[in-house]
gemmi code that builds the backbone of each chain (N, CA, C; Angstrom):
import gemmi

chains = {
    "A": [
        ("UNK", (248.742, -0.635, 81.862), (250.323, -1.122, 81.304), (250.655, -0.042, 80.498)),
        ("UNK", (250.147, 0.201, 79.339), (250.493, 1.054, 78.299), (250.963, 2.490, 79.058)),
        ("UNK", (250.321, 2.920, 79.596), (250.627, 4.354, 80.367), (252.009, 4.359, 81.090)),
        ("UNK", (252.254, 3.149, 81.829), (253.379, 3.404, 82.494), (254.948, 3.122, 81.527)),
        ("UNK", (254.602, 2.932, 80.130), (255.750, 2.882, 79.337), (256.312, 4.425, 79.295)),
        ("UNK", (257.597, 4.466, 78.871), (258.188, 5.579, 78.703), (258.143, 6.485, 77.308)),
        ("UNK", (257.711, 7.754, 77.251), (257.593, 8.323, 76.358), (259.348, 8.727, 75.954)),
        ("UNK", (259.510, 8.773, 74.403), (260.876, 8.661, 74.157), (261.032, 10.365, 74.073)),
        ("UNK", (262.528, 10.814, 74.254), (262.631, 12.421, 74.175), (262.719, 12.646, 72.826)),
        ("UNK", (262.591, 13.432, 72.286), (262.754, 14.146, 71.100), (264.112, 14.112, 70.502)),
        ("UNK", (264.370, 13.270, 69.589), (265.958, 13.047, 69.396), (266.463, 11.883, 69.757)),
        ("UNK", (266.264, 11.282, 70.647), (266.963, 9.893, 71.351), (266.381, 8.826, 70.541)),
        ("UNK", (265.415, 8.716, 69.698), (265.206, 7.606, 68.737), (266.333, 7.435, 67.749)),
        ("UNK", (266.917, 8.649, 67.361), (267.939, 8.599, 66.361), (269.188, 7.831, 67.133)),
        ("UNK", (269.457, 8.189, 68.129), (270.496, 7.536, 69.150), (270.272, 6.367, 69.093)),
        ("UNK", (269.186, 5.902, 69.526), (268.815, 4.292, 69.706), (269.090, 3.702, 68.445)),
        ("UNK", (268.580, 4.160, 67.518), (268.591, 3.410, 66.204), (269.970, 3.196, 65.382)),
        ("UNK", (270.507, 4.196, 65.739), (272.151, 4.276, 65.430), (272.807, 3.105, 66.360)),
        ("UNK", (272.466, 3.170, 67.986), (273.207, 2.227, 68.645), (272.735, 0.754, 68.183)),
        ("UNK", (271.797, 0.362, 67.755), (271.402, -0.654, 67.275), (271.687, -1.100, 66.180)),
        ("UNK", (271.919, -0.216, 65.111), (272.679, -0.742, 64.174), (274.140, -1.149, 64.350)),
        ("UNK", (275.086, -0.185, 65.078), (276.275, -0.310, 65.653), (276.359, -1.744, 65.882)),
        ("UNK", (275.542, -2.337, 66.575), (275.600, -3.512, 67.456), (275.029, -4.749, 66.718)),
        ("UNK", (274.077, -4.415, 65.870), (273.718, -5.832, 64.910), (274.062, -5.503, 63.570)),
        ("UNK", (274.688, -4.557, 63.129), (275.259, -4.925, 61.625), (274.201, -4.168, 61.183)),
        ("UNK", (273.674, -5.046, 59.612), (272.768, -4.451, 58.930), (271.403, -5.167, 59.167)),
        ("UNK", (270.542, -4.132, 59.176), (269.259, -4.546, 59.916), (267.948, -3.967, 59.088)),
        ("UNK", (266.840, -4.333, 59.067), (265.586, -3.839, 58.431), (264.903, -3.072, 59.333)),
        ("UNK", (264.013, -2.134, 59.151), (263.406, -1.375, 59.955), (262.320, -2.112, 61.060)),
        ("UNK", (261.923, -3.203, 60.669), (261.046, -3.914, 61.544), (262.040, -4.645, 62.664)),
        ("UNK", (263.033, -5.204, 62.224), (264.173, -5.762, 63.071), (264.937, -4.618, 63.924)),
        ("UNK", (264.944, -3.226, 63.593), (265.436, -2.336, 64.687), (264.237, -1.913, 65.485)),
        ("UNK", (263.252, -1.759, 65.176), (261.960, -1.575, 66.272), (262.145, -2.724, 67.216)),
        ("UNK", (261.973, -3.990, 66.769), (261.805, -5.425, 67.711), (263.230, -5.081, 68.751)),
        ("UNK", (264.231, -4.816, 68.019), (265.720, -5.026, 68.927), (265.291, -3.779, 70.104)),
        ("UNK", (264.982, -2.642, 69.829), (264.665, -1.665, 70.762), (263.773, -1.855, 71.846)),
        ("UNK", (262.711, -2.286, 71.373), (261.608, -2.957, 72.105), (262.321, -4.170, 73.176)),
        ("UNK", (262.872, -4.805, 72.468), (263.660, -5.794, 73.321), (264.569, -5.660, 74.235)),
        ("UNK", (265.469, -5.030, 73.821), (266.386, -4.276, 74.857), (266.109, -3.413, 75.930)),
        ("UNK", (265.129, -2.505, 75.705), (264.801, -1.706, 76.439), (263.703, -2.458, 77.521)),
        ("UNK", (263.719, -3.865, 77.116), (262.805, -4.541, 78.140), (261.144, -3.870, 78.122)),
        ("UNK", (260.947, -3.676, 76.925), (259.546, -3.383, 76.594), (259.091, -2.002, 77.426)),
        ("UNK", (260.292, -1.509, 77.958), (259.942, 0.168, 78.851), (259.184, 1.176, 77.920)),
        ("UNK", (259.950, 1.074, 76.672), (259.758, 2.190, 75.815), (258.499, 2.089, 74.976)),
        ("UNK", (257.720, 3.493, 74.939), (256.476, 3.235, 74.030), (257.005, 3.682, 72.548)),
        ("UNK", (256.948, 2.850, 71.749), (257.453, 2.976, 70.279), (256.133, 2.841, 69.488)),
        ("UNK", (255.745, 3.620, 68.782), (255.187, 3.317, 67.518), (256.016, 2.951, 66.463)),
        ("UNK", (255.964, 1.542, 65.904), (257.417, 1.097, 65.320), (257.357, 1.633, 64.131)),
        ("UNK", (255.854, 2.457, 63.701), (256.187, 3.242, 62.405), (256.723, 4.486, 62.550)),
        ("UNK", (257.177, 4.962, 63.682), (257.953, 6.519, 63.613), (259.539, 6.066, 63.371)),
        ("UNK", (259.745, 4.968, 63.548), (261.099, 4.546, 63.450), (261.722, 5.016, 61.824)),
        ("UNK", (260.669, 5.192, 61.208), (261.274, 5.367, 59.580), (261.446, 6.808, 59.346)),
        ("UNK", (260.883, 7.615, 59.918), (261.279, 9.056, 60.025), (262.673, 9.348, 60.743)),
        ("UNK", (262.979, 8.529, 61.347), (264.323, 8.816, 62.221), (265.325, 7.904, 61.066)),
        ("UNK", (265.158, 6.852, 60.558), (266.079, 6.234, 59.699), (266.166, 6.894, 58.336)),
        ("UNK", (265.151, 7.755, 57.826), (265.396, 8.623, 56.305), (266.237, 9.761, 56.864)),
        ("UNK", (266.311, 10.456, 58.097), (266.637, 11.489, 58.547), (268.201, 11.086, 58.627)),
        ("UNK", (268.572, 10.203, 59.229), (269.949, 9.562, 59.420), (270.678, 9.486, 57.982)),
        ("UNK", (269.557, 8.687, 57.134), (270.241, 8.585, 55.788), (270.563, 9.791, 55.141)),
        ("UNK", (269.862, 10.681, 55.230), (270.006, 12.005, 54.405), (271.227, 12.781, 55.133)),
        ("UNK", (271.648, 12.433, 56.414), (272.798, 13.101, 57.240), (274.094, 12.331, 56.459)),
        ("UNK", (274.005, 11.256, 56.245), (274.893, 10.087, 55.726), (275.515, 9.607, 56.633)),
        ("UNK", (274.648, 9.083, 57.603), (274.949, 8.119, 59.097), (274.585, 6.909, 58.803)),
        ("UNK", (273.496, 6.560, 57.914), (273.394, 5.341, 57.763), (272.999, 5.032, 56.335)),
        ("UNK", (273.610, 3.909, 55.745), (273.178, 3.518, 54.176), (272.018, 2.819, 53.964)),
        ("UNK", (271.134, 2.520, 53.025), (270.194, 1.944, 52.972), (270.170, 1.119, 51.541)),
        ("UNK", (269.775, -0.048, 51.544), (269.696, -1.142, 50.453), (268.781, -2.234, 50.372)),
        ("UNK", (267.714, -2.493, 49.371), (266.997, -3.442, 49.358), (267.635, -4.569, 49.053)),
        ("UNK", (266.814, -5.441, 50.063), (267.951, -6.761, 50.360), (266.601, -8.101, 50.456)),
        ("UNK", (267.013, -9.233, 50.393), (266.204, -10.466, 50.883), (266.404, -10.825, 52.364)),
        ("UNK", (265.334, -11.139, 53.273), (265.726, -11.592, 54.468), (265.533, -13.254, 54.666)),
        ("UNK", (266.075, -13.705, 55.493), (266.185, -15.293, 55.664), (265.099, -15.927, 55.100)),
        ("UNK", (263.895, -15.648, 55.301), (262.670, -16.109, 54.943), (262.185, -15.667, 53.441)),
        ("UNK", (263.269, -15.263, 52.386), (263.122, -14.688, 51.379), (261.972, -13.567, 51.218)),
        ("UNK", (261.995, -12.615, 51.856), (261.226, -11.538, 51.933), (262.062, -10.372, 51.695)),
        ("UNK", (261.344, -9.424, 50.928), (262.158, -8.364, 50.437), (261.977, -7.220, 51.522)),
        ("UNK", (263.072, -6.718, 52.052), (263.151, -5.762, 52.904), (264.190, -4.713, 52.571)),
        ("UNK", (264.059, -3.702, 53.451), (265.373, -2.408, 53.185), (266.206, -2.913, 54.365)),
        ("UNK", (267.522, -2.816, 54.131), (268.574, -2.990, 55.237), (269.342, -1.997, 55.381)),
        ("UNK", (269.343, -1.436, 56.696), (270.205, -0.331, 57.011), (271.628, -0.551, 57.545)),
        ("UNK", (272.466, 0.174, 57.263), (273.720, 0.119, 57.970), (274.328, 1.463, 58.452)),
        ("UNK", (275.227, 1.288, 59.372), (275.979, 2.267, 60.112), (276.999, 2.865, 58.811)),
        ("UNK", (277.320, 3.994, 58.556), (278.318, 4.158, 57.751), (279.515, 4.642, 58.637)),
        ("UNK", (280.481, 4.936, 58.117), (281.876, 5.366, 59.112), (281.269, 6.867, 59.515)),
        ("UNK", (281.144, 7.748, 58.805), (280.375, 9.013, 59.661), (279.740, 8.879, 60.756)),
        ("UNK", (278.616, 7.891, 60.617), (277.578, 7.612, 61.294), (278.446, 6.850, 62.793)),
        ("UNK", (279.335, 6.104, 62.502), (279.872, 5.584, 63.636), (280.632, 6.868, 64.706)),
        ("UNK", (281.300, 7.668, 63.756), (281.983, 8.725, 64.352), (280.603, 9.570, 65.186)),
        ("UNK", (279.581, 10.056, 64.452), (278.474, 10.849, 65.416), (277.983, 9.891, 66.369)),
        ("UNK", (277.789, 8.792, 66.255), (277.282, 7.561, 67.606), (278.422, 8.184, 68.779)),
        ("UNK", (279.522, 7.644, 68.486), (280.355, 8.057, 69.718), (280.316, 9.456, 70.078)),
        ("UNK", (280.163, 10.423, 69.392), (279.915, 11.798, 69.966), (278.481, 12.058, 70.670)),
        ("UNK", (277.429, 11.515, 70.072), (276.151, 11.607, 70.847), (275.856, 11.003, 72.003)),
        ("UNK", (276.789, 9.872, 71.929), (276.694, 8.796, 73.243), (277.217, 9.680, 73.866)),
        ("UNK", (278.430, 10.175, 73.814), (279.508, 11.067, 75.081), (278.461, 11.848, 75.411)),
        ("UNK", (277.563, 12.662, 74.502), (276.773, 13.970, 74.694), (275.699, 13.454, 75.679)),
        ("UNK", (275.218, 12.588, 75.418), (273.990, 11.926, 76.046), (274.229, 11.677, 77.756)),
        ("UNK", (275.890, 10.947, 77.810), (275.963, 10.537, 78.930), (276.665, 11.731, 79.992)),
        ("UNK", (276.803, 12.871, 78.994), (277.305, 13.951, 80.005), (275.815, 14.531, 80.325)),
        ("UNK", (274.866, 14.625, 79.654), (273.674, 15.523, 79.870), (273.102, 14.726, 81.153)),
        ("UNK", (272.796, 13.214, 80.832), (272.113, 12.397, 81.822), (273.047, 12.479, 83.167)),
        ("UNK", (274.004, 12.493, 83.233), (274.879, 12.605, 84.302), (274.671, 14.133, 85.109)),
        ("UNK", (274.721, 15.149, 84.515), (274.517, 16.472, 85.200), (273.260, 16.619, 85.519)),
        ("UNK", (271.914, 15.749, 84.816), (270.547, 16.062, 85.255), (270.601, 15.348, 86.557)),
        ("UNK", (270.979, 13.935, 86.540), (270.893, 13.309, 87.617), (271.462, 14.011, 88.719)),
        ("UNK", (272.636, 14.651, 88.626), (273.197, 15.447, 89.995), (272.630, 16.421, 90.430)),
        ("UNK", (271.937, 17.086, 89.295), (270.929, 18.541, 89.637), (269.677, 17.829, 90.561)),
        ("UNK", (269.097, 16.771, 90.092), (268.001, 16.285, 90.675), (267.918, 15.531, 91.905)),
        ("UNK", (269.314, 15.203, 92.438), (269.774, 14.373, 93.461), (270.350, 15.383, 94.505)),
        ("UNK", (270.559, 16.645, 93.952), (270.999, 17.650, 94.958), (270.032, 18.098, 95.800)),
        ("UNK", (268.732, 17.870, 95.202), (267.514, 18.799, 96.037), (267.623, 18.711, 97.621)),
        ("UNK", (267.994, 17.301, 98.098), (267.616, 16.773, 99.254), (268.474, 17.602, 100.240)),
        ("UNK", (269.876, 17.901, 99.691), (271.091, 18.362, 100.688), (270.720, 20.027, 100.897)),
        ("UNK", (270.219, 20.604, 99.984), (270.026, 21.707, 100.153), (269.593, 22.357, 101.513)),
    ],
    "B": [
        ("UNK", (279.283, 19.815, 60.800), (278.370, 20.885, 59.964), (277.939, 20.115, 58.625)),
        ("UNK", (278.899, 19.690, 58.052), (278.588, 19.006, 56.802), (277.431, 18.319, 56.477)),
        ("UNK", (277.401, 17.521, 57.649), (276.042, 16.606, 57.392), (274.662, 17.621, 57.242)),
        ("UNK", (274.887, 18.829, 57.829), (273.384, 19.444, 57.589), (273.428, 20.024, 56.259)),
        ("UNK", (274.424, 20.238, 55.629), (274.491, 20.854, 54.016), (273.845, 19.438, 53.493)),
        ("UNK", (274.655, 18.282, 53.476), (273.980, 16.878, 53.004), (272.445, 16.847, 52.870)),
        ("UNK", (272.122, 17.070, 54.220), (270.978, 16.739, 54.385), (269.692, 17.670, 53.685)),
        ("UNK", (270.316, 19.033, 53.509), (269.474, 20.173, 52.860), (269.189, 19.879, 51.473)),
        ("UNK", (270.515, 19.341, 50.911), (270.415, 18.554, 49.433), (269.492, 17.673, 49.477)),
        ("UNK", (269.880, 16.562, 50.343), (268.734, 15.433, 50.317), (267.403, 16.160, 50.349)),
        ("UNK", (266.886, 16.732, 51.123), (265.703, 17.303, 51.279), (265.139, 17.684, 49.905)),
        ("UNK", (265.721, 19.042, 49.353), (265.440, 19.199, 48.343), (265.078, 18.112, 47.244)),
        ("UNK", (266.361, 17.605, 46.957), (266.152, 16.317, 45.858), (265.140, 15.625, 46.286)),
        ("UNK", (264.711, 15.220, 47.122), (263.456, 14.376, 47.737), (262.064, 14.882, 47.300)),
        ("UNK", (261.982, 16.221, 47.074), (260.743, 16.940, 46.997), (260.391, 16.198, 45.469)),
        ("UNK", (261.660, 16.436, 44.693), (261.012, 16.079, 42.848), (261.090, 14.616, 42.852)),
        ("UNK", (261.472, 13.598, 43.689), (261.362, 12.532, 43.758), (259.934, 11.684, 44.402)),
        ("UNK", (259.308, 12.464, 44.757), (258.282, 12.322, 45.635), (257.392, 10.862, 45.482)),
        ("UNK", (257.004, 10.796, 44.282), (256.434, 9.549, 43.935), (257.091, 8.346, 44.120)),
        ("UNK", (258.548, 8.479, 43.592), (259.226, 6.804, 44.000), (259.564, 6.836, 45.428)),
        ("UNK", (259.673, 7.903, 45.904), (260.166, 7.837, 47.740), (258.867, 7.260, 48.059)),
        ("UNK", (257.743, 7.772, 47.858), (256.601, 7.188, 48.305), (256.144, 5.740, 48.270)),
        ("UNK", (256.565, 5.110, 46.898), (256.269, 3.864, 46.440), (257.233, 3.010, 47.407)),
        ("UNK", (258.362, 3.462, 47.361), (259.589, 2.667, 48.322), (258.828, 2.368, 49.457)),
        ("UNK", (258.567, 3.873, 50.165), (258.425, 3.682, 51.718), (256.630, 2.737, 51.777)),
        ("UNK", (256.003, 3.024, 50.734), (254.870, 1.798, 50.851), (255.355, 0.433, 50.802)),
        ("UNK", (256.226, 0.082, 50.271), (256.534, -1.088, 49.910), (257.205, -1.606, 51.136)),
        ("UNK", (258.085, -0.625, 51.780), (258.648, -0.918, 53.259), (257.724, -1.088, 54.302)),
        ("UNK", (256.728, -0.378, 54.222), (255.559, -0.582, 55.249), (254.961, -2.192, 55.217)),
        ("UNK", (254.851, -2.401, 53.670), (254.035, -3.525, 53.641), (255.206, -4.978, 54.148)),
        ("UNK", (256.400, -4.565, 53.727), (257.293, -5.554, 54.204), (257.278, -5.360, 55.925)),
        ("UNK", (257.286, -4.338, 56.358), (257.175, -4.589, 57.951), (256.276, -5.531, 58.558)),
        ("UNK", (254.760, -4.908, 58.097), (253.784, -5.428, 58.474), (253.675, -7.219, 58.142)),
        ("UNK", (254.251, -7.499, 57.140), (253.961, -8.995, 56.852), (255.017, -9.389, 57.726)),
        ("UNK", (256.237, -8.809, 57.997), (257.596, -9.592, 58.915), (256.733, -9.588, 60.430)),
        ("UNK", (255.774, -8.798, 60.673), (255.543, -8.553, 62.206), (254.146, -9.631, 62.299)),
        ("UNK", (253.399, -9.885, 61.081), (252.511, -10.756, 61.227), (252.887, -11.937, 61.217)),
        ("UNK", (254.092, -12.448, 60.518), (254.790, -13.670, 60.619), (255.080, -14.019, 62.038)),
        ("UNK", (255.729, -13.177, 62.662), (256.338, -13.294, 63.956), (254.914, -13.637, 65.285)),
        ("UNK", (253.867, -12.860, 64.680), (252.663, -12.984, 65.533), (252.321, -14.701, 65.460)),
        ("UNK", (252.472, -14.733, 64.185), (251.648, -16.105, 63.967), (252.764, -17.465, 64.631)),
        ("UNK", (253.941, -16.986, 64.281), (254.462, -17.898, 65.206), (254.712, -18.124, 66.202)),
        ("UNK", (254.117, -16.816, 67.108), (254.040, -16.833, 68.292), (252.562, -17.428, 68.819)),
        ("UNK", (251.814, -17.813, 67.888), (250.668, -18.562, 68.115), (249.243, -17.911, 67.798)),
        ("UNK", (249.368, -16.829, 67.152), (248.156, -16.221, 66.723), (247.529, -16.725, 65.524)),
        ("UNK", (246.267, -16.467, 65.312), (245.319, -16.462, 64.312), (245.844, -15.675, 63.176)),
        ("UNK", (245.961, -15.817, 61.852), (246.267, -15.076, 60.839), (245.851, -13.234, 61.007)),
        ("UNK", (244.434, -13.751, 61.039), (243.735, -12.260, 61.136), (244.079, -11.435, 62.377)),
        ("UNK", (244.528, -12.246, 63.382), (244.456, -11.230, 65.037), (246.022, -11.086, 64.664)),
        ("UNK", (247.026, -11.973, 64.024), (248.405, -11.494, 63.740), (248.576, -10.249, 63.228)),
        ("UNK", (247.508, -9.837, 61.757), (247.834, -9.099, 60.952), (247.260, -7.849, 61.666)),
        ("UNK", (246.572, -8.044, 62.450), (245.491, -7.048, 63.602), (246.557, -6.087, 64.315)),
        ("UNK", (247.249, -7.216, 65.232), (248.414, -6.935, 66.105), (249.232, -6.025, 65.706)),
        ("UNK", (250.015, -6.474, 64.174), (250.886, -6.058, 63.533), (250.707, -4.464, 63.258)),
        ("UNK", (249.517, -4.250, 62.689), (249.211, -3.032, 62.375), (249.204, -1.951, 63.454)),
        ("UNK", (248.662, -2.638, 64.618), (248.386, -1.917, 65.863), (249.860, -1.476, 66.081)),
        ("UNK", (250.564, -2.459, 66.385), (252.237, -2.007, 67.178), (252.807, -1.087, 66.209)),
        ("UNK", (252.553, -1.096, 64.849), (253.055, -0.077, 63.698), (252.548, 1.325, 64.284)),
        ("UNK", (251.445, 1.450, 64.987), (251.106, 2.792, 65.060), (250.182, 3.330, 63.794)),
        ("UNK", (249.815, 4.431, 63.690), (249.115, 4.902, 62.401), (250.144, 4.762, 61.375)),
        ("UNK", (249.525, 4.173, 59.983), (250.162, 4.154, 59.134), (250.314, 5.310, 58.129)),
        ("UNK", (249.326, 6.083, 58.167), (248.981, 7.446, 57.697), (250.045, 8.623, 58.150)),
        ("UNK", (249.856, 8.449, 59.808), (250.716, 9.072, 60.569), (252.409, 8.806, 60.223)),
        ("UNK", (252.461, 7.690, 60.016), (253.947, 7.493, 59.655), (254.407, 8.077, 58.366)),
        ("UNK", (253.401, 7.708, 57.414), (253.716, 8.351, 56.212), (254.003, 10.098, 56.065)),
        ("UNK", (253.239, 10.648, 56.762), (253.419, 11.968, 57.150), (254.847, 12.356, 57.663)),
        ("UNK", (255.087, 11.561, 58.735), (256.083, 11.880, 59.564), (257.542, 11.600, 58.553)),
        ("UNK", (257.161, 10.590, 57.691), (258.462, 9.984, 56.917), (258.548, 11.089, 55.862)),
        ("UNK", (257.631, 11.730, 55.156), (257.426, 12.919, 54.436), (258.264, 13.920, 55.115)),
        ("UNK", (257.615, 14.418, 56.005), (258.429, 15.703, 56.823), (259.762, 15.581, 56.842)),
        ("UNK", (260.093, 14.236, 57.295), (261.538, 14.257, 57.630), (262.399, 14.171, 56.364)),
        ("UNK", (261.818, 13.694, 55.313), (263.061, 13.598, 54.032), (262.667, 14.805, 53.396)),
        ("UNK", (261.936, 15.835, 53.324), (261.560, 16.720, 52.866), (261.652, 18.174, 53.487)),
        ("UNK", (261.186, 19.135, 52.717), (261.305, 20.536, 53.441), (259.756, 20.803, 53.463)),
        ("UNK", (258.957, 20.110, 54.722), (257.635, 20.452, 55.053), (256.964, 21.775, 54.678)),
        ("UNK", (257.858, 22.794, 55.310), (257.180, 24.410, 54.996), (256.956, 24.999, 53.637)),
        ("UNK", (258.174, 24.587, 52.697), (258.072, 24.719, 51.272), (257.150, 23.818, 50.449)),
        ("UNK", (256.847, 22.635, 51.110), (255.800, 21.969, 50.337), (254.586, 22.292, 50.639)),
        ("UNK", (254.424, 22.751, 52.068), (252.808, 23.188, 52.099), (252.727, 24.672, 51.581)),
        ("UNK", (253.954, 25.261, 51.359), (253.071, 26.752, 50.748), (253.155, 26.462, 49.130)),
        ("UNK", (253.803, 25.484, 48.867), (253.470, 24.916, 47.289), (252.199, 24.430, 46.913)),
        ("UNK", (251.849, 23.497, 47.736), (250.447, 23.043, 47.803), (249.352, 24.014, 47.802)),
        ("UNK", (249.822, 24.997, 48.664), (248.472, 26.221, 48.952), (248.636, 27.133, 47.906)),
        ("UNK", (249.555, 27.076, 47.424), (249.636, 28.019, 46.015), (248.698, 27.526, 45.039)),
        ("UNK", (249.095, 26.170, 45.098), (248.621, 25.325, 43.674), (246.998, 25.233, 44.086)),
        ("UNK", (246.602, 24.878, 45.264), (245.360, 25.508, 45.483), (244.512, 26.503, 45.285)),
        ("UNK", (245.256, 27.489, 45.538), (244.630, 29.121, 45.393), (244.756, 28.979, 43.755)),
        ("UNK", (245.402, 28.536, 42.899), (245.574, 28.712, 41.599), (244.288, 28.068, 40.956)),
        ("UNK", (243.981, 27.001, 41.433), (242.869, 25.773, 41.134), (241.257, 26.822, 41.261)),
        ("UNK", (241.473, 27.299, 42.536), (240.112, 27.948, 42.928), (239.663, 29.427, 42.388)),
        ("UNK", (241.114, 30.007, 42.027), (240.982, 31.028, 41.046), (240.670, 30.600, 39.351)),
        ("UNK", (240.893, 29.578, 39.202), (240.521, 29.218, 37.765), (239.035, 28.651, 37.911)),
        ("UNK", (238.542, 28.094, 38.652), (237.489, 27.540, 38.825), (236.302, 28.721, 38.928)),
        ("UNK", (236.640, 29.819, 39.330), (235.632, 31.298, 39.636), (236.140, 32.359, 38.979)),
        ("UNK", (236.473, 32.048, 37.367), (236.808, 33.495, 37.035), (236.370, 34.960, 37.445)),
        ("UNK", (234.814, 34.932, 37.424), (234.336, 36.117, 37.941), (234.730, 36.307, 39.273)),
        ("UNK", (234.872, 35.523, 40.266), (235.099, 35.914, 41.576), (236.849, 36.571, 41.514)),
        ("UNK", (237.454, 35.811, 40.843), (238.892, 36.132, 40.978), (239.190, 37.439, 40.175)),
        ("UNK", (238.434, 37.945, 39.081), (238.349, 39.120, 38.731), (237.961, 40.290, 39.610)),
        ("UNK", (236.890, 39.954, 40.195), (236.337, 41.016, 40.981), (237.391, 41.423, 41.996)),
        ("UNK", (238.004, 40.322, 42.646), (239.230, 40.285, 43.605), (240.467, 40.965, 43.095)),
        ("UNK", (240.774, 40.617, 42.180), (241.797, 41.607, 41.481), (242.062, 42.832, 41.276)),
        ("UNK", (240.414, 43.176, 40.757), (240.018, 44.739, 40.337), (239.939, 45.442, 41.888)),
        ("UNK", (239.598, 44.853, 42.646), (239.294, 45.605, 44.189), (240.674, 45.803, 44.462)),
        ("UNK", (241.652, 44.728, 44.599), (242.711, 44.911, 44.957), (243.629, 46.203, 44.176)),
        ("UNK", (243.520, 45.734, 43.062), (244.117, 46.831, 42.275), (244.057, 48.340, 42.338)),
        ("UNK", (242.374, 48.704, 42.662), (241.838, 50.054, 42.655), (242.320, 50.251, 44.116)),
        ("UNK", (242.400, 49.429, 45.024), (242.557, 49.844, 46.454), (244.052, 50.247, 46.599)),
        ("UNK", (245.035, 49.560, 45.921), (246.408, 49.873, 46.224), (246.716, 51.079, 45.236)),
        ("UNK", (246.083, 51.158, 44.143), (246.129, 52.362, 42.983), (246.024, 53.561, 44.059)),
        ("UNK", (244.796, 53.695, 44.790), (244.422, 54.920, 45.207), (245.357, 55.133, 46.608)),
        ("UNK", (245.676, 54.056, 47.267), (246.594, 54.407, 48.256), (247.681, 54.922, 47.755)),
        ("UNK", (248.220, 54.278, 46.336), (249.845, 54.904, 46.213), (249.588, 56.159, 45.623)),
        ("UNK", (248.441, 56.516, 44.900), (248.124, 57.946, 44.446), (248.356, 58.830, 45.697)),
        ("UNK", (247.384, 58.641, 46.652), (247.123, 59.484, 47.857), (248.834, 59.691, 48.443)),
        ("UNK", (249.403, 58.634, 48.615), (250.460, 58.652, 49.298), (251.508, 59.586, 48.868)),
        ("UNK", (251.724, 59.423, 47.552), (252.625, 60.081, 46.625), (252.355, 61.717, 46.869)),
        ("UNK", (251.267, 61.721, 46.783), (250.749, 63.281, 46.961), (251.473, 63.811, 48.109)),
        ("UNK", (251.037, 63.355, 49.176), (251.205, 63.701, 50.775), (252.929, 63.348, 50.710)),
        ("UNK", (253.585, 62.415, 50.422), (254.572, 62.745, 50.565), (255.520, 63.784, 49.735)),
        ("UNK", (255.050, 64.307, 48.687), (255.549, 65.578, 47.769), (255.223, 66.718, 48.541)),
        ("UNK", (254.071, 66.778, 49.143), (253.385, 67.777, 49.839), (254.167, 67.950, 51.206)),
        ("UNK", (254.177, 66.992, 51.984), (254.084, 67.212, 53.462), (255.521, 66.814, 53.851)),
        ("UNK", (255.469, 65.439, 53.490), (257.037, 64.425, 54.053), (258.314, 65.156, 53.713)),
        ("UNK", (258.248, 65.321, 52.586), (259.526, 65.793, 51.818), (260.168, 66.850, 51.992)),
        ("UNK", (261.302, 67.490, 52.693), (261.457, 68.775, 52.475), (261.736, 69.442, 51.347)),
        ("UNK", (261.323, 70.800, 51.376), (261.235, 71.647, 50.080), (262.707, 71.641, 49.310)),
        ("UNK", (262.656, 71.589, 47.942), (263.857, 71.759, 47.260), (264.600, 72.808, 47.352)),
        ("UNK", (265.087, 73.209, 48.461), (265.990, 74.429, 48.678), (266.833, 74.428, 49.488)),
        ("UNK", (268.162, 74.954, 49.724), (269.263, 75.096, 50.511), (268.790, 75.499, 51.861)),
        ("UNK", (268.686, 74.895, 53.191), (268.160, 75.397, 54.259), (266.622, 75.749, 54.156)),
        ("UNK", (266.109, 74.270, 53.775), (264.663, 74.674, 53.791), (263.876, 75.126, 54.886)),
        ("UNK", (264.498, 74.864, 55.740), (263.826, 74.968, 57.221), (263.736, 76.668, 57.608)),
        ("UNK", (264.363, 77.226, 56.604), (264.486, 78.815, 57.233), (263.441, 79.694, 56.228)),
        ("UNK", (262.680, 78.849, 55.277), (261.945, 79.471, 54.685), (260.695, 80.030, 55.590)),
        ("UNK", (260.170, 81.046, 54.847), (258.778, 81.339, 56.172), (257.857, 81.891, 54.888)),
        ("UNK", (256.888, 81.896, 55.231), (255.597, 82.281, 54.699), (255.042, 83.589, 55.650)),
        ("UNK", (255.105, 84.814, 55.125), (254.784, 86.058, 55.556), (253.305, 86.510, 55.150)),
        ("UNK", (252.535, 86.637, 56.178), (250.993, 87.097, 55.700), (250.537, 88.165, 56.965)),
        ("UNK", (249.630, 88.994, 56.394), (248.897, 89.874, 57.601), (247.513, 89.179, 57.728)),
        ("UNK", (247.512, 89.305, 58.759), (246.183, 88.629, 59.380), (245.318, 90.182, 60.387)),
        ("UNK", (244.179, 90.235, 60.068), (243.499, 91.134, 60.731), (242.789, 90.555, 61.884)),
        ("UNK", (242.919, 91.237, 63.035), (241.997, 90.809, 64.140), (240.920, 91.731, 64.187)),
        ("UNK", (239.560, 91.273, 64.840), (238.738, 92.352, 64.803), (239.056, 93.027, 66.190)),
        ("UNK", (238.593, 94.366, 66.443), (238.928, 94.759, 67.637), (237.848, 94.704, 68.231)),
    ],
}
model = gemmi.Model(1)
for chain_id, residues in chains.items():
    chain = gemmi.Chain(chain_id)
    for i, (resn, *xyz) in enumerate(residues, 1):
        res = gemmi.Residue()
        res.name, res.seqid = resn, gemmi.SeqId(i, " ")
        for name, pos in zip(("N", "CA", "C"), xyz):
            atom = gemmi.Atom()
            atom.name, atom.element = name, gemmi.Element(name[0])
            atom.pos, atom.b_iso = gemmi.Position(*pos), 0.0
            res.add_atom(atom)
        chain.add_residue(res)
    model.add_chain(chain)
structure = gemmi.Structure()
structure.add_model(model)
structure.setup_entities()
């Protein structure tokens, strides 16, 4: 079961985190990890702890902001949200990713025709 | 590109706030594991198993700490600083050994420098005359017949 899960490519976790924050608004690390797992249909092998390296990196680049807050059941948690610069970056990286994956798909599927 | 500069400043800044950032992250991990445990309990696990599963899903806690530290700081410079501090401690612990090392190095470097300076002056540098390559030494030699 675990072996069939996908390993994330270097750098793609940042993109997934930003995308998640864009659609969910403000969210804590655990929420982001769970959301990525659920949306991916549990196909992505994610050590939830690795998400925090991504979060601190994005924060230092000014793409997300962080703030301690209280969750629904009164638990203290650090909440992250996408900044304006982060929204712009997300659009840019999404376009980049789509371009890259299209090209790779094209090259891979061209094999048979040659 | 501005984000790179921002990031660099963030990394430098975070080296000096290590204690606070570590505490902050520890609290964040605790809160993460608590939330995961709660969700597992709601899903019907016993409290102990719920916590165990939460920790497993988190992956290595120490590994996450290291990743976090590397991402927020300048791992190379921090490692060099750690090594330097370690070296300094060892030197202070073994003054006799340190002295021997320092004297050995000093003598070797000194001897090398002295020999090289001499060779440099005698052989490598051109003679201090105009068109020094046209200076010849003339001498007579006798061959046995």
